[in-house]
Backbone bond lengths (Angstrom), bond angles and torsions (degrees), N, CA, C in turn:
res aa  C-N    CA-C-N  psi(-1)  N-CA   C-N-CA  omega(-1)  CA-C   N-CA-C  phi
1 X - - - 1.447 - - 1.529 108.63 -
2 X 1.311 115.45 136.60 1.458 122.08 177.44 1.519 108.82 -102.17
3 X 1.322 117.25 139.14 1.462 121.18 175.29 1.522 109.31 -131.17
4 X 1.302 115.13 147.37 1.455 120.33 173.78 1.521 108.59 -73.36
5 X 1.293 115.33 173.53 1.463 119.17 170.55 1.529 107.29 -68.73
6 X 1.323 117.12 161.41 1.459 122.81 173.57 1.523 107.39 -64.62
7 X 1.309 117.26 128.72 1.458 122.39 179.03 1.526 107.29 -108.96
8 X 1.335 117.92 104.60 1.463 119.44 -177.49 1.521 111.80 -71.68
9 X 1.324 115.43 147.43 1.456 122.13 174.97 1.517 110.06 -104.49
10 X 1.322 117.34 -178.76 1.459 120.55 -178.58 1.528 113.57 -65.37
11 X 1.328 117.62 -17.18 1.468 121.70 179.34 1.529 111.33 -105.43
12 X 1.337 117.21 26.71 1.476 121.33 -172.36 1.529 113.50 -61.25
13 X 1.307 118.23 -22.57 1.472 120.81 178.94 1.522 112.44 -98.21
14 X 1.286 116.99 8.30 1.465 122.10 -176.19 1.530 110.88 -68.20
15 X 1.342 117.47 128.48 1.468 118.60 174.08 1.530 110.22 -76.20
16 X 1.326 116.42 164.76 1.453 120.17 179.83 1.516 110.97 -71.34
17 X 1.312 115.34 175.70 1.459 127.67 1.67 1.530 111.49 -75.27
18 X 1.333 114.31 154.30 1.455 123.01 -177.38 1.527 109.33 -134.44
19 X 1.316 116.16 177.32 1.464 121.93 178.06 1.530 108.22 -126.12
20 X 1.331 116.35 128.22 1.467 122.04 175.53 1.528 108.40 -100.73
21 X 1.321 115.47 146.21 1.479 120.93 179.81 1.521 108.77 -137.40
22 X 1.320 115.66 127.21 1.458 122.27 179.07 1.520 108.98 -115.70
23 X 1.329 116.88 127.13 1.464 120.99 171.76 1.524 108.13 -113.44
24 X 1.310 115.95 141.32 1.467 122.90 -176.25 1.530 106.92 -139.10
25 X 1.338 115.64 106.25 1.461 121.39 -179.07 1.513 108.99 -107.77
26 X 1.327 116.59 116.46 1.464 122.75 178.69 1.524 108.25 -96.19
27 X 1.329 115.34 113.56 1.466 122.33 -177.31 1.520 111.17 -75.90
28 X 1.304 116.21 142.07 1.465 119.62 172.52 1.524 110.41 -75.23
29 X 1.345 115.83 -36.16 1.465 120.83 -178.22 1.525 109.22 -129.24
30 X 1.301 116.85 131.03 1.456 121.52 178.13 1.530 111.73 -63.53
31 X 1.322 117.15 -22.55 1.465 121.18 178.39 1.528 112.94 -61.50
32 X 1.324 118.21 -21.04 1.459 121.45 178.61 1.530 112.69 -81.43
33 X 1.322 116.71 -10.98 1.464 120.29 -175.58 1.529 114.07 -59.11
34 X 1.326 120.71 -46.37 1.470 118.78 -178.38 1.533 113.58 -57.11
35 X 1.302 117.72 -43.04 1.461 120.57 179.29 1.515 112.27 -66.21
36 X 1.321 115.77 -42.72 1.461 119.68 178.92 1.529 109.91 -63.88
37 X 1.315 117.11 -44.38 1.471 120.78 179.88 1.524 110.79 -62.27
38 X 1.316 117.08 -42.80 1.468 120.98 179.75 1.528 110.56 -61.93
39 X 1.330 116.89 -45.59 1.461 120.12 179.86 1.529 111.65 -67.36
40 X 1.323 116.90 -38.16 1.460 120.37 177.71 1.518 112.05 -62.60
41 X 1.328 116.40 -44.29 1.467 120.26 177.29 1.523 110.61 -63.87
42 X 1.316 116.86 -40.56 1.464 120.67 179.33 1.530 110.29 -61.57
43 X 1.322 116.26 -44.46 1.460 120.62 179.53 1.528 110.84 -65.92
44 X 1.325 117.78 -34.61 1.468 120.47 -178.55 1.533 111.70 -66.94
45 X 1.313 117.72 -19.66 1.473 120.20 177.98 1.529 111.88 -66.19
46 X 1.328 117.15 -22.67 1.463 121.25 176.53 1.528 111.68 -76.13
47 X 1.321 116.22 -17.38 1.455 122.47 -169.88 1.534 114.33 -51.89
48 X 1.327 119.77 -48.21 1.471 118.83 -175.54 1.528 114.77 -59.53
49 X 1.319 118.83 -17.24 1.457 120.67 179.99 1.514 115.16 -111.42
50 X 1.338 118.06 6.97 1.470 120.10 -176.37 1.525 111.26 -78.57
51 X 1.323 117.55 127.14 1.458 120.30 178.32 1.533 111.49 -57.95
52 X 1.313 116.02 129.43 1.463 121.57 176.31 1.509 115.57 82.96
53 X 1.332 118.80 -2.00 1.464 121.37 -178.67 1.525 110.21 -77.28
54 X 1.327 116.00 126.49 1.470 121.91 177.55 1.531 109.01 -94.09
55 X 1.324 117.39 -50.45 1.457 121.38 179.36 1.514 110.46 178.47
56 X 1.346 115.31 168.87 1.460 118.71 -178.65 1.518 112.09 -160.22
57 X 1.318 114.54 161.85 1.458 123.83 168.55 1.523 107.62 -126.29
58 X 1.307 116.86 147.01 1.457 122.45 163.35 1.524 105.63 -98.86
59 X 1.310 117.96 149.22 1.467 120.09 -178.61 1.526 109.80 -143.94
60 X 1.328 114.17 159.58 1.463 120.52 178.19 1.522 109.65 -148.53
61 X 1.313 115.87 138.90 1.460 124.57 172.51 1.531 104.99 -120.89
62 X 1.318 115.74 92.66 1.464 120.52 -172.67 1.517 112.56 -64.21
63 X 1.336 118.04 -41.29 1.464 119.76 -179.19 1.525 111.78 -65.48
64 X 1.326 116.78 -30.03 1.461 120.82 177.97 1.518 113.79 -92.14
65 X 1.352 117.02 1.01 1.463 122.55 -177.65 1.524 111.19 54.23
66 X 1.348 116.09 44.91 1.462 121.49 -178.36 1.526 109.72 -125.09
67 X 1.324 115.73 142.83 1.456 123.20 174.95 1.522 108.04 -141.23
68 X 1.325 115.85 159.88 1.452 117.76 178.15 1.505 112.57 177.15
69 X 1.311 113.81 -165.44 1.456 121.38 178.40 1.523 109.24 -139.11
70 X 1.300 114.28 155.01 1.459 122.62 172.07 1.515 104.80 -127.89
71 X 1.314 116.59 112.49 1.453 121.10 -174.62 1.519 110.80 -123.75
72 X 1.326 114.45 157.70 1.465 121.74 178.93 1.526 107.53 -126.76
73 X 1.320 114.60 135.26 1.463 122.31 -173.61 1.515 111.03 -129.13
74 X 1.315 114.97 157.18 1.461 121.65 175.50 1.531 109.57 -67.30
75 X 1.347 116.91 -36.46 1.463 120.53 -177.25 1.528 109.84 -157.14
76 X 1.323 115.38 165.18 1.468 119.92 175.43 1.527 110.86 -64.81
77 X 1.303 117.63 -32.00 1.469 120.73 177.31 1.532 110.54 -62.26
78 X 1.328 117.24 -41.05 1.462 120.34 177.24 1.526 111.13 -64.18
79 X 1.320 117.10 -41.49 1.462 121.31 176.91 1.528 110.19 -60.09
80 X 1.324 117.05 -45.78 1.472 120.58 179.27 1.533 111.29 -61.75
81 X 1.338 116.86 -34.72 1.455 120.40 176.92 1.522 111.29 -61.98
82 X 1.321 116.71 -40.94 1.464 120.94 177.18 1.530 110.89 -65.41
83 X 1.310 117.07 -44.56 1.468 121.26 -178.14 1.527 110.78 -60.65
84 X 1.328 117.15 -29.64 1.469 121.32 -179.88 1.529 113.65 -85.62
85 X 1.331 119.20 -6.38 1.464 120.45 179.64 1.527 110.23 -55.82
86 X 1.322 118.44 135.61 1.472 120.36 -179.47 1.532 113.15 -54.18
87 X 1.328 118.09 -38.26 1.465 120.66 179.66 1.532 110.92 -64.58
88 X 1.326 116.57 -41.15 1.460 120.84 179.53 1.528 110.42 -66.99
89 X 1.317 116.22 -45.10 1.466 120.79 179.75 1.527 110.25 -59.54
90 X 1.340 117.58 -42.51 1.465 121.19 -179.27 1.525 111.37 -62.83
91 X 1.323 117.66 -42.39 1.467 120.96 179.17 1.527 110.42 -64.93
92 X 1.306 116.54 -44.43 1.461 119.91 -179.51 1.529 111.06 -62.32
93 X 1.308 116.77 -40.56 1.475 119.88 178.38 1.524 111.46 -66.85
94 X 1.320 116.31 -39.67 1.465 119.99 -177.57 1.523 112.59 -65.59
95 X 1.333 117.35 -30.91 1.470 120.20 -173.63 1.525 114.65 -114.19
96 X 1.296 118.86 0.87 1.468 120.12 -173.38 1.522 114.38 -60.40
97 X 1.323 118.17 -28.39 1.461 120.40 -179.97 1.522 112.92 -91.61
98 X 1.319 117.58 6.66 1.460 120.93 -176.09 1.522 113.21 -105.05
99 X 1.313 116.13 11.20 1.457 119.22 179.07 1.512 110.62 173.89
100 X 1.333 114.86 -164.72 1.454 122.43 -178.09 1.518 109.08 -122.17
101 X 1.318 116.53 128.19 1.460 121.97 -179.45 1.519 110.20 -105.05
102 X 1.322 114.17 131.96 1.465 120.95 170.66 1.514 106.87 -125.40
103 X 1.309 116.18 144.24 1.462 119.38 176.88 1.516 108.94 -146.68
104 X 1.320 113.75 157.21 1.463 118.76 175.00 1.513 108.45 -152.43
105 X 1.309 115.72 153.68 1.455 122.47 175.65 1.519 108.10 -128.12
106 X 1.318 115.66 152.87 1.452 120.37 177.00 1.522 109.21 -155.69
107 X 1.336 116.24 152.37 1.459 119.58 178.65 1.531 110.52 -78.02
108 X 1.313 116.33 145.97 1.464 121.65 172.51 1.521 107.34 -128.77
109 X 1.336 115.01 138.89 1.464 119.58 -178.04 1.515 112.42 -71.92
110 X 1.324 115.85 -34.54 1.464 121.28 -178.28 1.526 108.24 -153.11
111 X 1.312 116.29 161.79 1.457 120.95 179.26 1.524 110.02 -76.70
112 X 1.327 115.57 109.91 1.467 122.65 176.04 1.525 105.59 -124.84
113 X 1.330 116.02 92.52 1.466 120.08 -173.58 1.526 112.44 -61.59
114 X 1.324 117.99 -35.87 1.468 120.34 178.33 1.516 111.75 -62.32
115 X 1.329 116.53 -45.59 1.469 120.50 179.33 1.520 110.74 -65.19
116 X 1.314 117.00 -38.26 1.464 120.11 179.42 1.526 110.32 -65.39
117 X 1.306 117.51 -44.29 1.474 120.23 178.94 1.518 110.89 -61.70
118 X 1.318 117.84 -36.15 1.474 119.89 177.93 1.518 111.57 -64.20
119 X 1.320 118.13 -24.00 1.475 120.11 179.40 1.531 111.69 -69.88
120 X 1.328 117.46 -13.41 1.459 120.57 176.88 1.522 112.02 -74.78
121 X 1.281 118.55 -19.43 1.472 121.11 -177.16 1.488 112.34 -84.40
C-alpha cells in the first residue's frame, strides 16, 4: 500500500476528541486511476485551509484497485462541510459509476498517527 505524506490542516495541533474518516474506493478499471489520483491530489491542495481539518493521508492499493483517504477532523460537522464542497461533489459525481465507495467514521480520543495508519490494513 502506498500512502502520501501526512498533510496537516489548520487544526493540526488540536487536542482530542477528534473524528477520523476513511474512504475506500474500489475501481472497476485500473485505467481510471490516473484521473482519480490527479483529482484527489488537486482536492488535497485545499486541505491546509479547510475549517476543522486536522490532517490527512491519501493512499492507494494498486493490486487491489483501491484508492482513498484517511482524514482527521475536529468534528463530524467539519467533515460534512468538506463533503459538501463543490469540488468534492464534482469529483464524486464524475467517478461514482466507476467503482464502489465505502466509508466509515469513528471517534478518536487523541491524534495517534501510527494507530490511524494501522487502520488502513
